[in-house]
C-alpha positions in Angstrom: -15.0 -4.9 -29.8 -11.8 -7.0 -29.3 -13.8 -9.9 -27.9 -16.3 -9.7 -30.7 -13.4 -9.8 -33.3 -11.9 -12.8 -31.6 -15.3 -14.6 -31.7 -15.8 -13.8 -35.4 -12.3 -14.5 -36.5 -12.7 -18.3 -36.9 -15.9 -17.8 -39.0 -14.1 -15.3 -41.2 -11.1 -17.6 -41.6 -13.0 -20.8 -42.4 -14.0 -19.9 -46.0 -10.5 -18.5 -46.8 -8.6 -21.5 -45.4 -11.0 -24.0 -46.9 -10.1 -22.5 -50.3 -6.3 -22.2 -49.8 -5.2 -25.3 -47.9 -3.1 -27.7 -50.0 -2.8 -30.5 -50.7 -6.5 -31.4 -50.7 -7.9 -34.0 -48.2 -7.4 -37.6 -49.2 -8.2 -41.1 -48.0 -5.5 -43.7 -48.5 -6.9 -47.3 -48.4 -5.0 -50.1 -46.7 -7.0 -53.2 -47.4 -5.6 -55.4 -50.2 -2.7 -53.1 -50.7 1.0 -53.5 -50.2 2.4 -52.0 -47.0 6.3 -52.0 -46.8 7.7 -51.2 -43.4 11.4 -50.7 -42.6 12.6 -51.4 -39.0 9.6 -53.7 -39.0 10.9 -56.5 -36.8 10.2 -54.8 -33.4 8.8 -51.7 -31.7 6.6 -49.3 -33.6 7.4 -51.0 -36.9 6.1 -54.4 -35.7 3.1 -52.8 -34.1 2.3 -51.1 -37.4 2.7 -54.3 -39.2 0.2 -56.0 -36.9 -2.4 -53.3 -37.5 -1.9 -53.2 -41.2 -2.2 -57.0 -41.5 -5.3 -57.0 -39.3 -6.9 -54.5 -41.8 -6.2 -56.8 -44.7 -3.0 -55.3 -46.1 -0.2 -57.3 -47.7 2.7 -56.6 -45.5 6.5 -56.7 -46.1 9.1 -56.1 -43.4 12.7 -55.0 -43.8 15.2 -55.0 -40.9 18.8 -56.1 -40.3 18.2 -59.2 -38.2 16.8 -62.2 -40.1 16.0 -64.0 -36.8 13.9 -61.1 -35.5 12.2 -60.8 -38.8 11.2 -64.5 -38.7 9.9 -64.0 -35.2 7.9 -61.0 -36.3 6.5 -62.9 -39.3 5.4 -65.7 -37.0 3.8 -63.4 -34.5 1.8 -61.6 -37.3 0.7 -65.0 -38.7 -0.6 -66.1 -35.3 -2.4 -62.9 -34.6 -4.0 -62.1 -38.0 -3.6 -65.3 -40.1 -1.6 -63.2 -42.6 1.6 -64.2 -44.2 4.2 -61.5 -44.5 7.3 -61.1 -46.7 10.6 -60.4 -44.9 13.8 -58.9 -46.2 17.1 -58.8 -44.2 18.9 -55.7 -45.2 20.8 -52.7 -43.8 19.5 -49.4 -44.9 23.1 -48.2 -45.1 23.5 -50.2 -48.3 21.4 -48.7 -51.2 22.0 -51.6 -53.6 20.8 -54.2 -51.0 17.8 -52.0 -50.2 17.0 -51.6 -53.9 17.1 -55.4 -54.4 14.8 -56.0 -51.5 12.3 -53.4 -52.7 12.4 -54.8 -56.2 11.8 -58.3 -54.9 8.9 -57.1 -52.8 7.1 -55.6 -55.7 5.3 -52.3 -56.2 4.6 -50.6 -52.9 1.4 -48.7 -52.0 2.2 -47.5 -48.5 5.9 -47.1 -47.6 6.7 -46.7 -43.9 10.2 -45.5 -43.2 10.6 -46.5 -39.6 14.2 -47.6 -39.0 16.1 -45.6 -36.4 18.9 -45.7 -33.9 19.5 -43.4 -30.9 22.6 -43.0 -28.7 22.0 -40.0 -26.3 25.2 -38.1 -25.4 26.6 -34.6 -25.3 28.3 -33.8 -28.6 31.6 -33.0 -26.9 31.7 -36.5 -25.4 30.2 -38.4 -28.4 32.4 -40.1 -30.9 32.0 -39.0 -34.5 31.5 -42.6 -35.5 28.3 -42.6 -33.4 27.2 -39.3 -34.8 27.7 -40.7 -38.4 26.0 -43.9 -37.5 22.8 -42.1 -36.4 22.8 -39.8 -39.5 23.5 -42.7 -41.8 20.6 -44.9 -40.4 18.0 -42.2 -39.5 18.5 -39.8 -42.4 20.6 -41.2 -45.2 18.9 -44.6 -44.7 15.6 -42.9 -45.3 16.8 -41.4 -48.6 18.0 -44.9 -49.6 14.7 -46.5 -48.9 12.6 -43.8 -50.6 14.8 -43.5 -53.6 14.7 -47.3 -54.1 10.9 -47.4 -53.7 9.8 -44.4 -55.7 10.1 -45.7 -59.3 7.8 -48.7 -58.6 5.4 -46.6 -56.5 4.9 -44.2 -59.5 4.3 -47.2 -61.8 1.5 -48.7 -59.7 -1.5 -49.7 -61.9 -4.5 -49.0 -59.6 -3.7 -45.2 -59.4 -5.3 -45.1 -55.9 -3.7 -42.7 -53.5 -0.3 -44.0 -52.1 1.7 -42.9 -49.1 5.2 -42.4 -47.9 5.3 -42.1 -44.1 8.5 -41.2 -42.2 8.6 -42.0 -38.5 10.4 -39.0 -36.9 10.3 -38.1 -33.2 9.3 -35.2 -30.9 13.1 -34.7 -30.8 12.7 -33.9 -34.5 10.5 -30.9 -33.5 12.4 -29.5 -30.6 16.1 -30.0 -29.6 16.9 -31.4 -26.2 20.2 -31.5 -24.3 22.1 -34.7 -25.1 20.1 -35.3 -28.3 22.4 -33.3 -30.6 23.1 -35.9 -33.3 19.7 -37.6 -32.9 17.8 -34.4 -33.2 19.8 -33.4 -36.3 18.9 -36.7 -38.0 15.2 -36.4 -37.1 15.0 -32.6 -37.9 16.4 -33.6 -41.3 13.4 -35.8 -42.0 11.2 -32.8 -41.9 13.0 -31.0 -44.7 13.1 -34.3 -46.7 9.3 -34.7 -46.2 8.3 -31.2 -47.0 10.2 -31.1 -50.3 9.3 -34.7 -51.2 5.6 -34.0 -50.9 5.9 -31.3 -53.6 7.8 -33.7 -55.8 5.3 -36.6 -55.6 1.9 -35.0 -55.2 1.3 -35.1 -58.9 1.7 -38.9 -58.8 -1.0 -39.1 -56.1 1.6 -40.0 -53.5 1.1 -38.4 -50.1 3.7 -37.9 -47.4 3.2 -38.2 -43.7 5.6 -37.3 -40.9 4.9 -39.0 -37.6 6.2 -37.5 -34.4 6.1 -40.1 -31.6 7.1 -39.3 -28.0 9.3 -41.7 -26.0 7.9 -45.1 -26.9 8.1 -48.3 -24.9 10.2 -50.3 -27.4 13.0 -52.9 -26.8 15.6 -50.1 -27.2 13.8 -47.5 -24.9 14.9 -49.0 -21.6 18.5 -49.2 -22.7 18.4 -45.6 -24.0 17.0 -44.2 -20.8 19.8 -45.9 -18.8 22.6 -44.1 -20.7 20.9 -40.7 -21.0 23.0 -37.9 -19.6 21.8 -36.8 -16.2 20.6 -33.4 -17.4 18.7 -35.0 -20.2 16.8 -37.1 -17.7 15.9 -33.9 -15.8 14.8 -31.9 -18.9 12.9 -34.8 -20.6 11.6 -36.4 -17.4 8.3 -34.4 -17.5 7.3 -36.0 -20.8 5.4 -39.3 -20.6 5.9 -42.3 -22.8 3.5 -44.3 -25.0 3.1 -48.0 -25.8 4.2 -49.0 -29.3 0.7 -50.2 -30.2 -0.8 -46.8 -29.3 1.7 -45.0 -31.4 1.1 -47.4 -34.3 -2.7 -46.7 -34.1 -2.2 -42.9 -34.3 0.4 -43.3 -37.0 -1.8 -45.6 -39.2 -4.8 -43.4 -38.7 -2.7 -40.4 -39.8 -1.3 -42.2 -42.8 -4.8 -43.3 -44.0 -6.1 -39.7 -43.7 -3.1 -38.4 -45.6 -2.1 -36.0 -42.8 1.3 -34.5 -43.3 2.0 -33.9 -39.6 0.9 -36.9 -37.4 1.2 -36.2 -33.6 0.6 -39.0 -31.2 -0.4 -37.4 -27.9 -1.5 -34.1 -26.4 2.0 -32.7 -26.2 2.5 -33.7 -29.8 -0.6 -31.8 -30.9 0.7 -28.7 -29.2 4.2 -29.1 -30.8 2.5 -29.7 -34.2 0.7 -26.3 -33.9 3.7 -24.5 -32.5 6.1 -25.8 -35.3 3.6 -25.8 -38.2 5.6 -23.2 -40.1 5.3 -23.8 -43.9 4.3 -27.4 -43.6 1.4 -28.6 -45.8 -2.0 -28.8 -44.1 -4.9 -30.7 -45.6 -7.5 -29.9 -42.9 -8.8 -26.3 -43.0 -10.1 -26.8 -39.4 -6.6 -27.6 -38.2 -5.4 -24.6 -40.3 -7.8 -22.4 -38.3 -6.5 -23.7 -35.0 -2.9 -23.2 -36.1 -3.6 -19.6 -37.2 -5.4 -18.8 -33.9 -3.1 -20.5 -31.4 0.3 -20.2 -33.0 1.1 -17.0 -31.1 -0.2 -18.3 -27.8 1.9 -21.5 -28.1 4.9 -19.5 -28.9 4.5 -17.8 -25.5 4.1 -21.2 -23.9 7.2 -22.4 -25.7 9.2 -19.5 -24.4 8.2 -20.5 -20.8 9.4 -24.0 -21.5 12.7 -22.7 -22.8 13.0 -20.4 -19.8 12.6 -23.4 -17.5 15.0 -25.6 -19.4 17.8 -23.0 -19.4 17.1 -22.3 -15.8 17.7 -26.0 -15.1 20.9 -25.9 -17.1 22.2 -22.8 -15.3 21.6 -24.4 -11.9 22.8 -27.8 -12.8 26.3 -27.0 -14.2 27.6 -25.2 -11.0 26.4 -28.2 -8.9 28.1 -30.6 -11.3 31.4 -28.7 -10.9 31.1 -28.8 -7.1 30.8 -32.6 -7.0 
């Protein structure tokens, strides 16, 4: 009887979940539309720019370094034949960001990708570094979105638009040594969930992308300064190439997915942390309902292993 119930459960859930999932499925076109990417001069942002340009989008890039922006512009021109607009600005400064957004013109797809990461235990980390990460990763995202929203709402074609925030798997689960970084990335989730409710009536759809460790210019430097225990706990997770993350991200943006995982671990984390997040796909909603409990058990095993490592590591550290 129990086995029969488990077999029938998905078929009973499908009609219900098809009726209640919100927002409804959507397709967000890229061709001939304006894609504005922050942190677009390197890494995931640059890879996204290449993909968007190759699909016929009009691309604008914002980053701090004008030299890197010019190099990015040239690389996109050579690969796709597309000319892109570039804006040198620091997301700390709302007025400068607002001017760049205004000069760029109405945005159809906004990708908030800028980010900084300095791994360190909170006790050892200076508050200036903590504030720097929060200012760039979280407050910078508020600055960019707030500057872009008025023009996004005034777009004339009324086609679906998108705001995508590039978070991190460290924005789904906290890791030793990532205290400030995880706080900044966890904050993006609250921003995204509330923002989706505020802008859905304007046919603007929010996506939250959760990449794993990604092979970017800053990744090698970051791994070199990670605390030793962070390397042990995070060492089992693999990394992805920026181009592969960009493909997953852009596919998720175009399908209007709220949660966009990038690898198998990301899919498991997305199900385990679904909570009250929007879900457009009723099939994914079925999977979340069925497997959430199982993945909670798996998560508890991971936590057991992490805390076991911590318990064993600290006495050894004191003895050295």
